[in-house]
N, C-alpha and C positions, 0 to 999 in steps of 0.2 A: 513664346513666353518672354516676359521682360527680363533683362539682365538684373542680377542682384544689386548692382550699383544703382540701377534705376529704381528698383523696388524699395530700397532703403535709403534713398536720398532724403535729406532733411535732418531730423534730430538724430537719426542713427546713420553713421557713415562708415565706410570701410576703413579698417585700421591702416591699410596701406596708404591712405590719404592723410595720415596723421604724422606729424614730426615727433621724433622721440622726445625732444625737449618739452613738447607740449604735454607730455604725460607726467612730467616731474611732480606736479602738485598731487595728482592722483596717487602715484606710487609712493610718495612720502607719507600721505595720509594712510594708505593701505599698510605700509610698513609699521606705522605706529599702532594700527588696529590689531595687526597680528601679534605685536609685542604685548599689548594690553590684554587682548582676549585669550591668547594661548601661550604667552612667553616664548614666542617663536621669532627668530631673526629672519625676516622676509627679504633682506637686502640681496642675497645671492639670486633669488628668483626675480626680483625687480630688475637687477642688472641684466639678466638674460632677456627679459621683456624689452628693455631699452635697446639692447644690441640687435635683436631681431626686428624690432620696429624700425630702427635706423636702416637696416638692410632691406626693408620692405619685404621681409621674408616670413611674416607671421600673419596667418589668416585670422580674421576677427573683425570686430566692430567697435566703434567708440560712440558714446552718447554725448550729443551736443545740447547743453542747456541753453535756453533763450535763443534757439536757432532763428536766424533771420533778423535779429536785432543786434545784440552784442554777444554772439555765441562764445561759449567756453566749454572745454572738455570737462565732463562731469563723471564719466565712467567708461569702462572698457570691458571687453571679453575677448578671449582668443581661443582657438581650437586647433586640433591636429587631426588629420585623417590618414589612416594607413591600413592596408590589408582588410578593407571592408568594414572598418570601424572608425567612428569619430570619438574624440575625447575633448570635452570642454576643459581647458587647462585652468581657466580662472574667469571670474566675473566679479567686478567690484564697481560700486557707485559711491561717490563721495556723500558723506552724511547730509550735507546741506540739500542735496538733490535726491536723496535716496527715498524710494517708495516702491511698492509692488509694481506699479506701472512702469517705472524706469528700468527696474531689473528685468521685468518681463519683456520689455521692448528689446533689450539686448539678448535675452534668452531666445526670443523668437527669431532674431536675426541669425544667430550662430547655428541654431537648429536648422533653419531653412537652408543656410549655406551648405551644411553637411549633407542634408538630404539631396541637394543638387550635385553632390560629388559622386561620380559614377562608382557603383559597387557598394556604397555605404548602406548597411542594413541595421547597424546597431550604434547607439551613442551612449557613452558613459560620462558621468560627472560626479565628483565629490567635492563640493564647494563649501568649506566649513564656515565661511563668513556670511553666507546668504541668510538674511533675516527670515524668521518663521519658516524654516524649510518645509514643514509639513502642512502649511496653512495657506496654500496659494493655488489658483487655477493655473494649470500648466498647459503649454502648447502640446498638440498631438496626443490627446489623452488616450486614444485607443491603443497606442503603442507604449504607454508609460507605466512604469512601476517605481515605487519609492521604497527604500529600505532604511528604516531608522537606525542611526548609529550613534555612538557615544565617544566623546574625547575624554579619556581618563588620565589622571596623574597621581603620582605618589611622591611624597616629600622624602628628603634624604634621611630624616629621623626614622621614618617607618622602614626604609630600606635596610638600615643598619640593624633593625630588630628582627629581621627575617633569619630563620635558622636553616642551615644546609640539610639536605636529605642524603642518606646513604643509598646510592644507586649502583650496587655491586656489579650488575650485568653490563653496565655502560661505562665508557670513558668519555669525559667532557674535555674537549680541546678547543683551542682557538679556531674559528672558522677562517679559512683562507680560500683564495680563488680556485685552487685545484679542486675544491669541493663543489664548484658551481654546477657541473653537469649532474652530479649525484643529487644536489639540492633541487635542481629542476625536476628530476624524476620524483623526488620525495614530495614536492609541492603538488604535482599532478596527481600522484597517488593519494595524498592526504585530503585533497579538496574534492575528490570524486563524490558528486551528489551533495556537496556542502553548500549552504546558503551563500557563502562568500564567492563561490564560483558563479553564482548568478549575478553578483555585483561586478566581478572582475573576470572576464572570460579568459584572461591569460592563465588563470589557474587550471584550466580544463585540459591543457595539453603540455607536453614537455617543451615544445618549441615556444609556446606562449610564456611558460614559466622562465625560460632562458631570457626572454626579452624583459620580463618583469625584474629579474635579478640584475640585469644590466642597468635598468633604470635606477634602481635603488642604490646600487654600488657606485655608479658613475655620474649621476645627475643630482641636483640639489632639491628636487621636489619634496623629498622626505628628509631634508637635512643632508649634512655631509656624512657619508658612511664612516663609521668609527670601528675599525677592525679590532682594537683592544677590548671591546665589549661585545664582540660577536662570537658565538660559540656553536660548536657542532658536537652532537652526541653520537658516538660510534660504539660498535661492539668491542669486546676486549682485544680483538686483533687490530683494531683501528682501520679496518677495511670497509665495513658496512655502515652506512649512515642511517641513524634512527630519529634524529631530530635536530632542529637548528633554532637559534635565537639571534637575529641580526639587529644591529643598533646603529644609530646616527647621532650626531650633535646638531640640534636645531638652533642653538645659541651657545655662547662660550660656556655657560653654566647650566644648560638644559639639555637633557638627553631624550631620546625617543626610541622606542622599540618598533622597528619597521616590519618585522616578520617573525612570527612564532609558528613552528610547524613540527608536529610529532607524528611518526608513522602510526597509522590506525591500529596496528597490532600492539602498540606500546602505550595506548591511552589508558589512563587510570593507574599508571605506575608511579606517578610523581615526577616523571621526566620533564613535562612541560613546566612545572613549578621550578625545578632546579635549574633548567636552562634560563628561564626568565630571571630567577634570583641571581644567578651568576652575572648575567648582563647588567642587572641593576647594581650589583655590588661593584662591578668594574666602573660603571658610570659614576657612582658615588665617589669611588676612590679617585677618579679623574677630577672631581670637584663639582659635579653636577648637584645642584640643590633640589631639582625636580626632574623626574623622568615621566614621560607621557607615552600613551599608546592609544589606538582607536580600536573599537570592537563593535561588531554588529549586534544590536540589541537582542535579536532572535537567537544569537549564539549563546544560549543560556549557560552552558557548561564553562565556556571561556570567561564569560562575565562573572560567574560565581567565583572562579579561581582568582581573578584579578581583585575582586572585592575582598576575598579572604586575605590576600596579600597586603591589602591596605590602600589599593587604588581608589580614588574618589572621582566622581563625575564632575567635569568642569564645563562641558558644553554638549548639547545635543545638536546633531546635524543629520543629514540624510545622504544616501547614495541614490542618484537618479539614473534610471535606465530607460531608454527608448529603443525598442526593437521591433522591426517589421517582421511580421510572421508570414 
């Protein structure tokens, strides 16, 4: 079998053959598009890409426009593989060269690379800037499933109009890292059989939930974790965890709810509403003019709650899953 570098020589080249400085124009345009499309400051993520490309430590591919004449970098995609799973971290093609064909060429390359990684049986991606995410022919269709999702946001004015709920059986306190193990158990318990556990398999186990929490608390993929707007709901003794709402800052004046989770036995009590409301109120008090979150369209109860609170849809995207059976 031909090596990947041979199979994708030409318009698609390995990211390790690319100089970090040559990605500058792409990353600058992508940073602007994240700001325009989602009010998201992409610069911390772009800096990480530059750093790992400079170290030649990032698996992925770049798309070369006009290959063979005056080639220029026009797009890139990177991926990470660990513990039998691959994750497409990003895929972006500059507007001048963007088409389903160029995006699909990069998608084909990263998927093939991950399938050639020993032990990988599942690949996940949630790429919010992909154009027409539900209207494309995708590689490896027999292993593929798509889950429509929505990017929602609520303005500060609507946040300030939300009324608190009396939740006498519960105490709501700031979430801190000592709650991390209990939160991992809560996530695994709450997402048992839930559609979101089909999208993110880390929700299925306590160990996976631990890794998920580490990612959102320590890394900038979902913004910078913001402890003053992250809450835990406990029983009156403060020992038992019943729900959490974790938050981040994705720009200096934009907040994001990264995770909302309520114990299955407490659903319908208003606990989810109050946890989200308190996170929203804290973000607004910090100076956020907008707060966003993402939700799976098929998660109708959560979607109805967010709509009642005043969240509005900003963008449709999809979670893509490839899994060998």
